[in-house]
BAMI-199423 format. One record per residue (C-alpha): residue in three letters; x, z, y. Coordinates in steps of 0.25 Angstrom, whole numbers, plus 5000, padded with zeros to 4 digits. Last residue first. Layout:
@type=ALA&xx=X&zz=Z&yy=Y .
...
***
This chain:
@type=UNK&xx=5590&zz=5477&yy=5271 .
@type=UNK&xx=5581&zz=5478&yy=5259 .
@type=UNK&xx=5585&zz=5470&yy=5246 .
@type=UNK&xx=5582&zz=5458&yy=5238 .
@type=UNK&xx=5586&zz=5453&yy=5224 .
@type=UNK&xx=5576&zz=5440&yy=5220 .
@type=UNK&xx=5567&zz=5438&yy=5208 .
@type=UNK&xx=5561&zz=5427&yy=5200 .
@type=UNK&xx=5555&zz=5415&yy=5208 .
@type=UNK&xx=5542&zz=5416&yy=5200 .
@type=UNK&xx=5542&zz=5431&yy=5199 .
@type=UNK&xx=5545&zz=5439&yy=5186 .
@type=UNK&xx=5533&zz=5444&yy=5177 .
@type=UNK&xx=5520&zz=5443&yy=5180 .
@type=UNK&xx=5516&zz=5457&yy=5185 .
@type=UNK&xx=5515&zz=5454&yy=5200 .
@type=UNK&xx=5516&zz=5462&yy=5212 .
@type=UNK&xx=5511&zz=5457&yy=5226 .
@type=UNK&xx=5516&zz=5458&yy=5240 .
@type=UNK&xx=5512&zz=5464&yy=5253 .
@type=UNK&xx=5521&zz=5471&yy=5263 .
@type=UNK&xx=5519&zz=5483&yy=5274 .
@type=UNK&xx=5525&zz=5487&yy=5286 .
@type=UNK&xx=5527&zz=5499&yy=5294 .
@type=UNK&xx=5513&zz=5505&yy=5290 .
@type=UNK&xx=5507&zz=5517&yy=5299 .
@type=UNK&xx=5509&zz=5531&yy=5295 .
@type=UNK&xx=5507&zz=5541&yy=5284 .
@type=UNK&xx=5522&zz=5539&yy=5280 .
@type=UNK&xx=5527&zz=5526&yy=5288 .
@type=UNK&xx=5524&zz=5514&yy=5281 .
@type=UNK&xx=5529&zz=5504&yy=5273 .
@type=UNK&xx=5517&zz=5498&yy=5267 .
@type=UNK&xx=5516&zz=5491&yy=5252 .
@type=UNK&xx=5504&zz=5481&yy=5249 .
@type=UNK&xx=5503&zz=5477&yy=5235 .
@type=UNK&xx=5497&zz=5464&yy=5229 .
@type=UNK&xx=5494&zz=5466&yy=5213 .
@type=UNK&xx=5500&zz=5468&yy=5200 .
@type=UNK&xx=5500&zz=5483&yy=5197 .
@type=UNK&xx=5513&zz=5492&yy=5200 .
@type=UNK&xx=5523&zz=5496&yy=5188 .
@type=UNK&xx=5531&zz=5506&yy=5196 .
@type=UNK&xx=5530&zz=5506&yy=5212 .
@type=UNK&xx=5541&zz=5508&yy=5222 .
@type=UNK&xx=5544&zz=5512&yy=5237 .
@type=UNK&xx=5556&zz=5508&yy=5245 .
@type=UNK&xx=5564&zz=5512&yy=5257 .
@type=UNK&xx=5573&zz=5505&yy=5267 .
@type=UNK&xx=5576&zz=5512&yy=5281 .
@type=UNK&xx=5577&zz=5499&yy=5290 .
@type=UNK&xx=5586&zz=5488&yy=5293 .
@type=UNK&xx=5592&zz=5493&yy=5305 .
@type=UNK&xx=5593&zz=5507&yy=5298 .
@type=UNK&xx=5592&zz=5519&yy=5310 .
@type=UNK&xx=5579&zz=5524&yy=5303 .
@type=UNK&xx=5578&zz=5536&yy=5292 .
@type=UNK&xx=5566&zz=5534&yy=5284 .
@type=UNK&xx=5559&zz=5545&yy=5276 .
@type=UNK&xx=5555&zz=5537&yy=5262 .
@type=UNK&xx=5565&zz=5547&yy=5254 .
@type=UNK&xx=5555&zz=5558&yy=5256 .
@type=UNK&xx=5544&zz=5550&yy=5250 .
@type=UNK&xx=5532&zz=5541&yy=5252 .
@type=UNK&xx=5525&zz=5530&yy=5244 .
@type=UNK&xx=5510&zz=5528&yy=5245 .
@type=UNK&xx=5502&zz=5523&yy=5233 .
@type=UNK&xx=5489&zz=5514&yy=5230 .
@type=UNK&xx=5483&zz=5510&yy=5244 .
@type=UNK&xx=5473&zz=5498&yy=5243 .
@type=UNK&xx=5476&zz=5484&yy=5248 .
@type=UNK&xx=5461&zz=5478&yy=5250 .
@type=UNK&xx=5457&zz=5464&yy=5242 .
@type=UNK&xx=5445&zz=5471&yy=5237 .
@type=UNK&xx=5446&zz=5467&yy=5223 .
@type=UNK&xx=5461&zz=5463&yy=5221 .
@type=UNK&xx=5464&zz=5478&yy=5228 .
@type=UNK&xx=5477&zz=5475&yy=5234 .
@type=UNK&xx=5488&zz=5487&yy=5230 .
@type=UNK&xx=5493&zz=5495&yy=5244 .
@type=UNK&xx=5506&zz=5503&yy=5241 .
@type=UNK&xx=5509&zz=5512&yy=5253 .
@type=UNK&xx=5524&zz=5516&yy=5256 .
@type=UNK&xx=5528&zz=5529&yy=5265 .
@type=UNK&xx=5539&zz=5530&yy=5276 .
@type=UNK&xx=5545&zz=5543&yy=5282 .
@type=UNK&xx=5550&zz=5543&yy=5295 .
@type=UNK&xx=5564&zz=5546&yy=5302 .
@type=UNK&xx=5570&zz=5540&yy=5313 .
@type=UNK&xx=5584&zz=5542&yy=5315 .
@type=UNK&xx=5588&zz=5528&yy=5319 .
@type=UNK&xx=5575&zz=5518&yy=5324 .
@type=UNK&xx=5567&zz=5514&yy=5310 .
@type=UNK&xx=5567&zz=5502&yy=5302 .
@type=UNK&xx=5559&zz=5502&yy=5289 .
@type=UNK&xx=5564&zz=5495&yy=5276 .
@type=UNK&xx=5555&zz=5492&yy=5263 .
@type=UNK&xx=5555&zz=5492&yy=5248 .
@type=UNK&xx=5545&zz=5489&yy=5239 .
@type=UNK&xx=5547&zz=5491&yy=5224 .
@type=UNK&xx=5540&zz=5487&yy=5211 .
@type=UNK&xx=5545&zz=5494&yy=5200 .
@type=UNK&xx=5548&zz=5485&yy=5187 .
@type=UNK&xx=5542&zz=5490&yy=5172 .
@type=UNK&xx=5538&zz=5474&yy=5170 .
@type=UNK&xx=5544&zz=5464&yy=5182 .
@type=UNK&xx=5535&zz=5465&yy=5193 .
@type=UNK&xx=5533&zz=5451&yy=5201 .
@type=UNK&xx=5533&zz=5456&yy=5215 .
@type=UNK&xx=5527&zz=5447&yy=5225 .
@type=UNK&xx=5528&zz=5445&yy=5240 .
@type=UNK&xx=5513&zz=5440&yy=5246 .
@type=UNK&xx=5513&zz=5425&yy=5248 .
@type=UNK&xx=5511&zz=5417&yy=5261 .
@type=UNK&xx=5523&zz=5424&yy=5267 .
@type=UNK&xx=5532&zz=5414&yy=5269 .
@type=UNK&xx=5542&zz=5419&yy=5258 .
@type=UNK&xx=5529&zz=5421&yy=5249 .
@type=UNK&xx=5524&zz=5409&yy=5249 .
@type=UNK&xx=5539&zz=5402&yy=5246 .
@type=UNK&xx=5540&zz=5412&yy=5235 .
@type=UNK&xx=5548&zz=5424&yy=5235 .
@type=UNK&xx=5558&zz=5429&yy=5225 .
@type=UNK&xx=5552&zz=5441&yy=5220 .
@type=UNK&xx=5560&zz=5453&yy=5224 .
@type=UNK&xx=5570&zz=5461&yy=5215 .
@type=UNK&xx=5576&zz=5473&yy=5223 .
@type=UNK&xx=5587&zz=5478&yy=5232 .
@type=UNK&xx=5587&zz=5491&yy=5241 .
@type=UNK&xx=5601&zz=5492&yy=5240 .
@type=UNK&xx=5603&zz=5505&yy=5232 .
@type=UNK&xx=5589&zz=5506&yy=5228 .
@type=UNK&xx=5588&zz=5495&yy=5219 .
@type=UNK&xx=5575&zz=5490&yy=5218 .
@type=UNK&xx=5570&zz=5483&yy=5204 .
@type=UNK&xx=5559&zz=5476&yy=5211 .
@type=UNK&xx=5553&zz=5471&yy=5224 .
@type=UNK&xx=5544&zz=5472&yy=5236 .
@type=UNK&xx=5550&zz=5471&yy=5250 .
@type=UNK&xx=5551&zz=5476&yy=5265 .
@type=UNK&xx=5560&zz=5475&yy=5276 .
@type=UNK&xx=5559&zz=5480&yy=5292 .
@type=UNK&xx=5548&zz=5487&yy=5292 .
@type=UNK&xx=5550&zz=5494&yy=5307 .
@type=UNK&xx=5548&zz=5509&yy=5311 .
@type=UNK&xx=5548&zz=5511&yy=5326 .
@type=UNK&xx=5534&zz=5512&yy=5326 .
@type=UNK&xx=5525&zz=5516&yy=5316 .
@type=UNK&xx=5514&zz=5505&yy=5319 .
@type=UNK&xx=5501&zz=5511&yy=5324 .
@type=UNK&xx=5489&zz=5509&yy=5317 .
@type=UNK&xx=5492&zz=5519&yy=5307 .
@type=UNK&xx=5479&zz=5526&yy=5308 .
@type=UNK&xx=5484&zz=5540&yy=5313 .
@type=UNK&xx=5493&zz=5529&yy=5324 .
@type=UNK&xx=5480&zz=5522&yy=5328 .
@type=UNK&xx=5473&zz=5535&yy=5330 .
@type=UNK&xx=5485&zz=5540&yy=5339 .
@type=UNK&xx=5485&zz=5526&yy=5347 .
@type=UNK&xx=5471&zz=5527&yy=5350 .
@type=UNK&xx=5471&zz=5541&yy=5356 .
@type=UNK&xx=5482&zz=5538&yy=5365 .
@type=UNK&xx=5474&zz=5525&yy=5368 .
@type=UNK&xx=5461&zz=5532&yy=5371 .
@type=UNK&xx=5470&zz=5543&yy=5380 .
@type=UNK&xx=5478&zz=5532&yy=5388 .
@type=UNK&xx=5463&zz=5527&yy=5392 .
@type=UNK&xx=5456&zz=5540&yy=5395 .
@type=UNK&xx=5469&zz=5545&yy=5404 .
@type=UNK&xx=5463&zz=5537&yy=5415 .
@type=UNK&xx=5451&zz=5545&yy=5416 .
@type=UNK&xx=5460&zz=5558&yy=5421 .
@type=UNK&xx=5458&zz=5555&yy=5434 .
@type=UNK&xx=5470&zz=5550&yy=5442 .
@type=UNK&xx=5481&zz=5560&yy=5447 .
@type=UNK&xx=5493&zz=5551&yy=5446 .
@type=UNK&xx=5501&zz=5562&yy=5441 .
@type=UNK&xx=5491&zz=5567&yy=5431 .
@type=UNK&xx=5487&zz=5553&yy=5426 .
@type=UNK&xx=5502&zz=5550&yy=5424 .
@type=UNK&xx=5504&zz=5563&yy=5417 .
@type=UNK&xx=5491&zz=5560&yy=5408 .
@type=UNK&xx=5498&zz=5546&yy=5404 .
@type=UNK&xx=5511&zz=5551&yy=5401 .
@type=UNK&xx=5504&zz=5561&yy=5392 .
@type=UNK&xx=5497&zz=5549&yy=5384 .
@type=UNK&xx=5511&zz=5543&yy=5382 .
@type=UNK&xx=5516&zz=5557&yy=5377 .
@type=UNK&xx=5504&zz=5561&yy=5369 .
@type=UNK&xx=5506&zz=5547&yy=5361 .
@type=UNK&xx=5518&zz=5548&yy=5358 .
@type=UNK&xx=5517&zz=5561&yy=5353 .
@type=UNK&xx=5506&zz=5556&yy=5344 .
@type=UNK&xx=5515&zz=5545&yy=5338 .
@type=UNK&xx=5526&zz=5557&yy=5337 .
@type=UNK&xx=5518&zz=5565&yy=5330 .
@type=UNK&xx=5511&zz=5553&yy=5321 .
@type=UNK&xx=5524&zz=5549&yy=5315 .
@type=UNK&xx=5539&zz=5545&yy=5319 .
@type=UNK&xx=5551&zz=5551&yy=5320 .
@type=UNK&xx=5564&zz=5550&yy=5326 .
@type=UNK&xx=5562&zz=5556&yy=5338 .
@type=UNK&xx=5568&zz=5547&yy=5347 .
@type=UNK&xx=5566&zz=5533&yy=5341 .
@type=UNK&xx=5551&zz=5540&yy=5336 .
@type=UNK&xx=5548&zz=5542&yy=5351 .
@type=UNK&xx=5549&zz=5527&yy=5355 .
@type=UNK&xx=5539&zz=5519&yy=5348 .
@type=UNK&xx=5527&zz=5530&yy=5350 .
@type=UNK&xx=5532&zz=5532&yy=5364 .
@type=UNK&xx=5531&zz=5517&yy=5366 .
@type=UNK&xx=5516&zz=5517&yy=5360 .
@type=UNK&xx=5512&zz=5528&yy=5367 .
@type=UNK&xx=5517&zz=5524&yy=5381 .
@type=UNK&xx=5511&zz=5509&yy=5377 .
@type=UNK&xx=5498&zz=5514&yy=5376 .
@type=UNK&xx=5499&zz=5526&yy=5387 .
@type=UNK&xx=5504&zz=5515&yy=5398 .
@type=UNK&xx=5492&zz=5506&yy=5395 .
@type=UNK&xx=5483&zz=5516&yy=5399 .
@type=UNK&xx=5490&zz=5520&yy=5410 .
@type=UNK&xx=5491&zz=5507&yy=5416 .
@type=UNK&xx=5475&zz=5503&yy=5413 .
@type=UNK&xx=5472&zz=5518&yy=5421 .
@type=UNK&xx=5480&zz=5515&yy=5432 .
@type=UNK&xx=5475&zz=5501&yy=5435 .
@type=UNK&xx=5485&zz=5493&yy=5441 .
@type=UNK&xx=5488&zz=5490&yy=5427 .
@type=UNK&xx=5477&zz=5479&yy=5425 .
@type=UNK&xx=5483&zz=5470&yy=5436 .
@type=UNK&xx=5495&zz=5470&yy=5427 .
@type=UNK&xx=5487&zz=5468&yy=5414 .
@type=UNK&xx=5488&zz=5452&yy=5411 .
@type=UNK&xx=5503&zz=5453&yy=5404 .
@type=UNK&xx=5500&zz=5465&yy=5398 .
@type=UNK&xx=5489&zz=5458&yy=5389 .
@type=UNK&xx=5502&zz=5452&yy=5381 .
@type=UNK&xx=5506&zz=5466&yy=5377 .
@type=UNK&xx=5493&zz=5472&yy=5377 .
@type=UNK&xx=5491&zz=5462&yy=5365 .
@type=UNK&xx=5503&zz=5465&yy=5359 .
@type=UNK&xx=5501&zz=5480&yy=5359 .
@type=UNK&xx=5487&zz=5477&yy=5352 .
@type=UNK&xx=5494&zz=5468&yy=5342 .
@type=UNK&xx=5503&zz=5480&yy=5338 .
@type=UNK&xx=5490&zz=5488&yy=5336 .
@type=UNK&xx=5484&zz=5478&yy=5326 .
@type=UNK&xx=5498&zz=5477&yy=5318 .
@type=UNK&xx=5498&zz=5493&yy=5317 .
@type=UNK&xx=5484&zz=5490&yy=5310 .
@type=UNK&xx=5488&zz=5478&yy=5302 .
@type=UNK&xx=5499&zz=5487&yy=5296 .
@type=UNK&xx=5515&zz=5486&yy=5297 .
@type=UNK&xx=5518&zz=5487&yy=5311 .
@type=UNK&xx=5531&zz=5493&yy=5315 .
@type=UNK&xx=5536&zz=5479&yy=5321 .
@type=UNK&xx=5524&zz=5477&yy=5329 .
@type=UNK&xx=5525&zz=5491&yy=5336 .
@type=UNK&xx=5540&zz=5488&yy=5340 .
@type=UNK&xx=5536&zz=5473&yy=5344 .
@type=UNK&xx=5524&zz=5477&yy=5352 .
@type=UNK&xx=5530&zz=5489&yy=5358 .
@type=UNK&xx=5541&zz=5480&yy=5365 .
@type=UNK&xx=5531&zz=5471&yy=5371 .
@type=UNK&xx=5521&zz=5482&yy=5375 .
@type=UNK&xx=5532&zz=5489&yy=5382 .
@type=UNK&xx=5537&zz=5477&yy=5391 .
@type=UNK&xx=5524&zz=5472&yy=5394 .
@type=UNK&xx=5521&zz=5487&yy=5398 .
@type=UNK&xx=5533&zz=5487&yy=5408 .
@type=UNK&xx=5531&zz=5474&yy=5413 .
@type=UNK&xx=5515&zz=5476&yy=5417 .
@type=UNK&xx=5518&zz=5489&yy=5422 .
@type=UNK&xx=5529&zz=5481&yy=5431 .
@type=UNK&xx=5518&zz=5471&yy=5435 .
@type=UNK&xx=5509&zz=5483&yy=5437 .
@type=UNK&xx=5517&zz=5491&yy=5446 .
@type=UNK&xx=5520&zz=5479&yy=5455 .
@type=UNK&xx=5506&zz=5474&yy=5456 .
@type=UNK&xx=5503&zz=5489&yy=5460 .
@type=UNK&xx=5515&zz=5489&yy=5470 .
@type=UNK&xx=5509&zz=5476&yy=5478 .
@type=UNK&xx=5494&zz=5481&yy=5476 .
@type=UNK&xx=5498&zz=5492&yy=5485 .
@type=UNK&xx=5500&zz=5506&yy=5477 .
@type=UNK&xx=5488&zz=5517&yy=5483 .
@type=UNK&xx=5494&zz=5531&yy=5483 .
@type=UNK&xx=5494&zz=5545&yy=5477 .
@type=UNK&xx=5503&zz=5543&yy=5467 .
@type=UNK&xx=5515&zz=5548&yy=5477 .
@type=UNK&xx=5509&zz=5560&yy=5480 .
@type=UNK&xx=5503&zz=5566&yy=5493 .
@type=UNK&xx=5495&zz=5579&yy=5492 .
@type=UNK&xx=5481&zz=5577&yy=5495 .
@type=UNK&xx=5473&zz=5581&yy=5508 .
@type=UNK&xx=5457&zz=5577&yy=5507 .
@type=UNK&xx=5451&zz=5573&yy=5520 .
@type=UNK&xx=5437&zz=5582&yy=5522 .
@type=UNK&xx=5439&zz=5581&yy=5537 .
@type=UNK&xx=5444&zz=5566&yy=5538 .
@type=UNK&xx=5455&zz=5561&yy=5544 .
@type=UNK&xx=5456&zz=5550&yy=5552 .
@type=UNK&xx=5465&zz=5538&yy=5547 .
@type=UNK&xx=5454&zz=5529&yy=5543 .
@type=UNK&xx=5452&zz=5519&yy=5534 .
@type=UNK&xx=5462&zz=5525&yy=5523 .
@type=UNK&xx=5473&zz=5518&yy=5515 .
@type=UNK&xx=5486&zz=5525&yy=5519 .
@type=UNK&xx=5491&zz=5514&yy=5526 .
@type=UNK&xx=5479&zz=5507&yy=5530 .
@type=UNK&xx=5474&zz=5520&yy=5538 .
@type=UNK&xx=5488&zz=5521&yy=5543 .
@type=UNK&xx=5489&zz=5507&yy=5549 .
@type=UNK&xx=5473&zz=5509&yy=5553 .
@type=UNK&xx=5477&zz=5522&yy=5561 .
@type=UNK&xx=5489&zz=5515&yy=5568 .
@type=UNK&xx=5480&zz=5504&yy=5572 .
@type=UNK&xx=5470&zz=5513&yy=5578 .
@type=UNK&xx=5479&zz=5520&yy=5585 .
@type=UNK&xx=5486&zz=5508&yy=5592 .
@type=UNK&xx=5472&zz=5503&yy=5596 .
@type=UNK&xx=5468&zz=5515&yy=5601 .
@type=UNK&xx=5481&zz=5516&yy=5610 .
@type=UNK&xx=5478&zz=5500&yy=5614 .
@type=UNK&xx=5464&zz=5506&yy=5619 .
@type=UNK&xx=5469&zz=5516&yy=5626 .
@type=UNK&xx=5479&zz=5507&yy=5633 .
@type=UNK&xx=5468&zz=5498&yy=5636 .
@type=UNK&xx=5459&zz=5507&yy=5642 .
@type=UNK&xx=5470&zz=5513&yy=5652 .
@type=UNK&xx=5474&zz=5498&yy=5656 .
@type=UNK&xx=5459&zz=5496&yy=5659 .
@type=UNK&xx=5457&zz=5509&yy=5667 .
@type=UNK&xx=5470&zz=5504&yy=5675 .
@type=UNK&xx=5466&zz=5490&yy=5678 .
@type=UNK&xx=5452&zz=5496&yy=5683 .
@type=UNK&xx=5457&zz=5509&yy=5692 .
@type=UNK&xx=5466&zz=5499&yy=5700 .
@type=UNK&xx=5453&zz=5491&yy=5705 .
@type=UNK&xx=5446&zz=5502&yy=5709 .
@type=UNK&xx=5457&zz=5509&yy=5716 .
@type=UNK&xx=5458&zz=5496&yy=5724 .
@type=UNK&xx=5443&zz=5495&yy=5728 .
@type=UNK&xx=5444&zz=5510&yy=5731 .
@type=UNK&xx=5456&zz=5506&yy=5741 .
@type=UNK&xx=5448&zz=5496&yy=5747 .
@type=UNK&xx=5434&zz=5504&yy=5748 .
@type=UNK&xx=5443&zz=5514&yy=5756 .
@type=UNK&xx=5449&zz=5503&yy=5766 .
@type=UNK&xx=5434&zz=5498&yy=5769 .
@type=UNK&xx=5430&zz=5511&yy=5771 .
@type=UNK&xx=5441&zz=5515&yy=5781 .
@type=UNK&xx=5440&zz=5503&yy=5789 .
@type=UNK&xx=5424&zz=5505&yy=5791 .
@type=UNK&xx=5427&zz=5519&yy=5796 .
@type=UNK&xx=5437&zz=5514&yy=5807 .
@type=UNK&xx=5428&zz=5503&yy=5811 .
@type=UNK&xx=5416&zz=5512&yy=5814 .
@type=UNK&xx=5403&zz=5512&yy=5805 .
@type=UNK&xx=5391&zz=5504&yy=5812 .
@type=UNK&xx=5381&zz=5514&yy=5813 .
@type=UNK&xx=5372&zz=5516&yy=5802 .
@type=UNK&xx=5358&zz=5511&yy=5799 .
@type=UNK&xx=5349&zz=5518&yy=5793 .
@type=UNK&xx=5350&zz=5518&yy=5777 .
@type=UNK&xx=5342&zz=5510&yy=5769 .
@type=UNK&xx=5345&zz=5516&yy=5754 .
@type=UNK&xx=5351&zz=5509&yy=5743 .
@type=UNK&xx=5350&zz=5517&yy=5730 .
@type=UNK&xx=5363&zz=5523&yy=5725 .
@type=UNK&xx=5371&zz=5517&yy=5716 .
@type=UNK&xx=5378&zz=5527&yy=5706 .
@type=UNK&xx=5391&zz=5531&yy=5709 .
@type=UNK&xx=5402&zz=5524&yy=5700 .
@type=UNK&xx=5406&zz=5532&yy=5688 .
@type=UNK&xx=5421&zz=5535&yy=5689 .
@type=UNK&xx=5426&zz=5531&yy=5674 .
@type=UNK&xx=5428&zz=5542&yy=5663 .
@type=UNK&xx=5442&zz=5545&yy=5660 .
@type=UNK&xx=5446&zz=5539&yy=5647 .
@type=UNK&xx=5448&zz=5548&yy=5637 .
@type=UNK&xx=5458&zz=5547&yy=5628 .
@type=UNK&xx=5459&zz=5538&yy=5616 .
@type=UNK&xx=5459&zz=5547&yy=5603 .
@type=UNK&xx=5471&zz=5545&yy=5595 .
@type=UNK&xx=5471&zz=5536&yy=5583 .
@type=UNK&xx=5474&zz=5544&yy=5569 .
@type=UNK&xx=5489&zz=5538&yy=5566 .
@type=UNK&xx=5495&zz=5551&yy=5567 .
@type=UNK&xx=5484&zz=5561&yy=5562 .
@type=UNK&xx=5482&zz=5551&yy=5549 .
@type=UNK&xx=5497&zz=5551&yy=5546 .
@type=UNK&xx=5496&zz=5566&yy=5545 .
@type=UNK&xx=5485&zz=5566&yy=5536 .
@type=UNK&xx=5490&zz=5555&yy=5528 .
@type=UNK&xx=5503&zz=5561&yy=5525 .
@type=UNK&xx=5496&zz=5575&yy=5522 .
@type=UNK&xx=5489&zz=5567&yy=5512 .
@type=UNK&xx=5474&zz=5563&yy=5514 .
@type=UNK&xx=5463&zz=5561&yy=5503 .
@type=UNK&xx=5452&zz=5550&yy=5504 .
@type=UNK&xx=5458&zz=5542&yy=5493 .
@type=UNK&xx=5461&zz=5554&yy=5485 .
@type=UNK&xx=5471&zz=5551&yy=5472 .
@type=UNK&xx=5475&zz=5538&yy=5479 .
@type=UNK&xx=5482&zz=5532&yy=5466 .
@type=UNK&xx=5496&zz=5530&yy=5461 .
@type=UNK&xx=5494&zz=5528&yy=5445 .
@type=UNK&xx=5501&zz=5514&yy=5447 .
@type=UNK&xx=5514&zz=5521&yy=5450 .
@type=UNK&xx=5512&zz=5531&yy=5438 .
@type=UNK&xx=5510&zz=5518&yy=5428 .
@type=UNK&xx=5522&zz=5513&yy=5435 .
@type=UNK&xx=5530&zz=5524&yy=5431 .
@type=UNK&xx=5526&zz=5524&yy=5417 .
@type=UNK&xx=5527&zz=5509&yy=5414 .
@type=UNK&xx=5542&zz=5510&yy=5419 .
@type=UNK&xx=5544&zz=5523&yy=5409 .
@type=UNK&xx=5539&zz=5514&yy=5398 .
@type=UNK&xx=5547&zz=5501&yy=5401 .
@type=UNK&xx=5560&zz=5510&yy=5402 .
@type=UNK&xx=5556&zz=5517&yy=5390 .
@type=UNK&xx=5555&zz=5504&yy=5382 .
@type=UNK&xx=5568&zz=5500&yy=5387 .
@type=UNK&xx=5574&zz=5513&yy=5382 .
@type=UNK&xx=5567&zz=5509&yy=5369 .
@type=UNK&xx=5573&zz=5496&yy=5368 .
@type=UNK&xx=5587&zz=5501&yy=5372 .
@type=UNK&xx=5587&zz=5513&yy=5361 .
@type=UNK&xx=5586&zz=5502&yy=5349 .
@type=UNK&xx=5574&zz=5495&yy=5343 .
@type=UNK&xx=5578&zz=5484&yy=5333 .
@type=UNK&xx=5575&zz=5469&yy=5329 .
@type=UNK&xx=5561&zz=5466&yy=5335 .
@type=UNK&xx=5564&zz=5475&yy=5348 .
@type=UNK&xx=5574&zz=5465&yy=5352 .
@type=UNK&xx=5566&zz=5453&yy=5346 .
@type=UNK&xx=5552&zz=5457&yy=5350 .
@type=UNK&xx=5555&zz=5463&yy=5363 .
@type=UNK&xx=5564&zz=5450&yy=5369 .
@type=UNK&xx=5551&zz=5442&yy=5363 .
@type=UNK&xx=5541&zz=5452&yy=5369 .
@type=UNK&xx=5548&zz=5451&yy=5383 .
@type=UNK&xx=5551&zz=5435&yy=5383 .
@type=UNK&xx=5537&zz=5434&yy=5380 .
@type=UNK&xx=5531&zz=5442&yy=5390 .
@type=UNK&xx=5541&zz=5437&yy=5400 .
@type=UNK&xx=5536&zz=5423&yy=5397 .
@type=UNK&xx=5521&zz=5427&yy=5399 .
@type=UNK&xx=5523&zz=5434&yy=5412 .
@type=UNK&xx=5532&zz=5421&yy=5419 .
@type=UNK&xx=5522&zz=5412&yy=5414 .
@type=UNK&xx=5514&zz=5413&yy=5427 .
@type=UNK&xx=5528&zz=5411&yy=5434 .
@type=UNK&xx=5530&zz=5397&yy=5428 .
@type=UNK&xx=5519&zz=5392&yy=5438 .
@type=UNK&xx=5522&zz=5398&yy=5450 .
@type=UNK&xx=5536&zz=5393&yy=5448 .
@type=UNK&xx=5531&zz=5379&yy=5446 .
@type=UNK&xx=5523&zz=5379&yy=5459 .
@type=UNK&xx=5533&zz=5385&yy=5468 .
@type=UNK&xx=5529&zz=5397&yy=5475 .
@type=UNK&xx=5537&zz=5405&yy=5468 .
@type=UNK&xx=5550&zz=5399&yy=5472 .
@type=UNK&xx=5546&zz=5399&yy=5486 .
@type=UNK&xx=5545&zz=5415&yy=5485 .
@type=UNK&xx=5556&zz=5416&yy=5477 .
@type=UNK&xx=5564&zz=5410&yy=5487 .
@type=UNK&xx=5557&zz=5417&yy=5499 .
@type=UNK&xx=5561&zz=5431&yy=5493 .
***
């Protein structure tokens, strides 16, 4: 430890330590982007579950507080009785000196006899010795009493510091409470440790969820939700002290719990849809209610989790939540489709089309149908019904208007194929213009979309090429 302390005291190391959080953040996010960006397997879900359980334990620990600061447990009462200083013994009253009598003139007495004078002198000497012996004895007794009182006061103060009370005297109206593990106050050192570990768990979950939800976002609204998660991912690096507040940590835990369960439950039940998202939200909020009841905090700490849960349900109904874990793998628009191998003729792209500056095109041959193909990845055994939404751009307003929805029983996908479940839709004799076709979960959020332009002026400039979905 001395070596570590000396090493950290060096200026170079102190400067480097400032960059450790940023390096760890970028490394973790890059790793999630590489691994989760390719495929989600059981080990990834196990890691996410470990982070969630770790965050749950830390939120419970940070919920600890003194429910009755003025209360006394049985242990405290017993300790108070032991540590209460005893009353010092009552000291015997010092003998009072007889009052000085006023001087009176007495008649001259006869001179005492020698024997009487000797006896009186001896008595005075003995009395003086006794008085001198009494003084140090009284001082010793007083000193011992003072030492006992000081020791009792020190013990009482030690106990008071330990349990957080200014006095160990038990008030008459003391509230006797039952001892609970969460009826306590953590020291600043332990709070710092808990919040640091919570920051790590939250950051790991944010990183994974940003990647997973980004892969499934196919619309601007769902992308906004992903950007919000990304902002929280970055902001998590500066919120360690804020997590000491139980209300703040519980609110973020509710948000992450809902997003985590919405991603994980479809892997377990092999279904997606509103009912499963609602159950995910309800389960996450229920965990927060359980923590509140366990810690005996006031119910107002549930206001933020309730608002977050309600907002997420509304966002899902509005199709703003990406349909995780569905991921669009590939899509194309073409002619002369062959269903046996999912191949068709596509326009050879120009340079501007290749770099994305210009929209892909379809130079339709007379009487040919225009096909739109896509492949969607899903976990093994997951079932989901897809639909295609065709939009045509209104040249007067510049807006895309929905002209058709296509779905059927043959478009119920089954997950597990690495290249994705393949399906298609077609239009016969579509008019020339700009189109947008969305691949979406039926009556749900968009998985992906493609814009293209249809022409009726014969073959493309560079001709056609045969292509196929993987």
